[in-house]
N, C-alpha and C positions, 0 to 999 in steps of 0.2 A: 692637835686637831681632835675635836670630840667625835665620838662614834655616832653612827646613825641611830635614830630612835625606832623602836618597834611599835610605838603608839600608832594605832589606827591601821597597822599593817595586818593583812590577812595571810595566814600560813596554813597550808595543808600538809599533814604528815601522815604517810602511809605506814602500816605496820606498827601502830601506836598502842596496841593492846597490852604491851609489856616490853621489858628489856630496853634496848636503845631507843626505840620509837617513843615509848612512854616517857623516857627521860628527856628526849628532845622536846616533846610537847610540853612537859612540865617546866623546863628551863625557859622556854619562850613565854609561857603564861606568867611565870614568876617575874620575868623582866618587864612584861607589859603592866602587871599590877604595880610594880615598884615605880615605873615611870608615871603612872596615874595616881600615885600617892595613895595606895590602898583601895582604889576603886576595883570593882569586880571585872575580871577578864571574862569574855564570852567564849564558850567552847561548844562545839557541835561534834558529836560522835556519830559516824555513819559506818555501819558494817559494809565492808567492800572487799570483793575479790579482785585483786589487782590484775589478774590474768584476763579479766573481762574488759574489753574496751568500753562497753556500755556502762558497766558499774563504775569505772574510773571517771568517765564523763559525767555520770550522775553525781558522784562525790563532789567534783568540782562545781557542778551546777548548784548543788545544795549549799555549798559554802558561799557561792556568789549570791544566791538568794538571801541567805541569812546575814552576810557581812559585807558583801561587795566584791570587787575584783580581787583575784588571788595574786598576792605580791610574791609569795614564797612557796615553792613546792619542795618538800623533802621526800625524795624517793628512798624510803628506808626498808620497806617490806622485803624480806629475803629468807632463804632457807639454806642450810649447809649440811649435806650428807657426807660423812667421813667414810670413804669407800675406795678400794683399789680398783683401778681401771679394768684389770683382768677379770674381776668378778661380774662385770657386765650387768649391773643393776640399771637397766635402761629406764625403768619407771622413775627411779630417783633422778637420773639424768634429765628426763623430761621435766620433772617437777622443778629442778633448779633452773633450767632454761626458761620454763614458763613464768616462774615467779621473779627470778633475779633479772632476767634479760627482757622478756616480753612485758613484765610488770613495769619495769623502768620506762620502756618505750611508751606504754599506755599512759603513764603519768605525764611524760613529756608531751605527748600528743594532746592531752586534755588541757594543757595550760599554755603551750608555746604560741599558738596563733594570737591570742589576746595579749600576751606579754609583748610580743613584737609590735602589735598594733599600738600599744600604749607606750612603746619605747622604754619599758621598765619591767623588771622582773628578775627573780633569782631562783634558779634550780639547783638544789643541793642533792647530789647522788651519794648515798652511803655505799662505798666500795669496801675495800679491805686491804690489809697488807698482802693478802693472797692475790690481789690484783696487780701487784708489783713483781711477785715471784711465786713459783709453784711450790706447794708443800706436798709431801707424800701423803696420799689418802685424800687429797683435795683437788684432784685433776680437773674435774668438771666444774667444781665450785670456783677454782682459780680462773678457769676459762671464762666463767660467767662474770666474774669481777673484772677481768681484763676487757671484756665486752663493755662493761660500764665505763671503764677508763676511756675506751675508744669513742663511745657515744658522747662522753663529756668533752673530750677534745674536739670532736667534730662540731658540736654545738658552739663552742667558743670560736673556732676558726671560721665557721660559716656566718657568724652573726656579730663580727667585730663592728663596733660603732652603732649597734642597735639598741643599747641600753640594757641588754641581757647580761646577767652574770651567771656563771656556772661553776660550782664548786664540787670537787670530789673529796670526800672524807674517807681516809683509809685507816680504820682502827685495827690494832693488833688484837691480842687476846683480851676478851671482855667477859666478865662474869655474868652470863645470861643462861637461859635454858635452850639456846638455839640448837645445840647438838642433841640434847635430850628430846626435844620435840621431833627432830628428824628421825632419831632412832626409834621413836614410838611409831613412826609410819613405816620405816623400811627395815627395822631391826639393826642390830649392832654388827658391824664388820670388825671382828676382833683383831685380825691381822693389820688392818688399816689403822685402827685405833691405837694399837701398840706402836706403830711407826710414827703416827701423829704425835703421840705423847712422849717421844724421845727427847724433845726440847727440854732443857733444864727448867725446873720449877721456878716461878717468880711470882711476885704479887701482881695479879691481873688488874686491868682497868675496870672501873665500875661504869655502868651505863651513863651515869650523870657526868662522867669525865668527857664522854663523847658529846653529850648534850651541850656542855659548855663550849666545846670546840665549834659546834654548829652555830651556837649563839654568837660567838666571836665573828664567824664568817659573815653572818647575815646582818650584823650591826656595824659594819665598816662604812665609812663615808661613800657616797654614791660613785665616786670616781676610783675607788679601790676595789680590785678583784682579788679575792683569795681563791686561786685556781685549784689548789689541792693541799691537803694537810695529812701527813702520816703521823698518827698518834699511837704510841706503843708503850707497854710497860717499861719502866726505866731500865730494868735488868734483862730485857729481852734483846738478843742480837738481831740486827736487821737482816 
């Protein structure tokens, strides 16, 4: 069975200024160009704070104005602070909850009503292997990703037969500046970093590896739902 086409589909990707988000956007654009035999793909960049309901609604509105109804939403924006719970960095806790949890909800709220009305749509939530188990130094981060797993499951359960598909992508270690960006805001928790780095070294995933997994999920035939994908470095223990 051939896979579904991305041609004429409208996708919104949050957190696409770099790392995994940029790779997801690039993979979808490349696929669209290849399907159109070299024709230009249309791209719109909108600076958005995902913690703001109004800005997320505005992002979706601008996409709809430029291209038409949103077929695919990729909730990718996220932050990861490596910190021990006992150090009580509540500002970092708030930041992870605001961006990872509330940001995902704001994305869902911006697209869900119209997707249900059209009986068609795909929400892709970028979770983490830390959404499946807790890592030392990632207590609140893991909790925020478990939140995303719960929201993804609820969306599936509550909307069976609606035409909506919901996919959770759970990457392991990926070569990005995610931790560096967080450390620039909150500083480095040396004890937490040491505990987090105790895992044996291995070749990490690249952002485009995750981008290809997202592309696989969103190009399946309409009756196929890829509910979740755990993607990790080959030599990393689960």
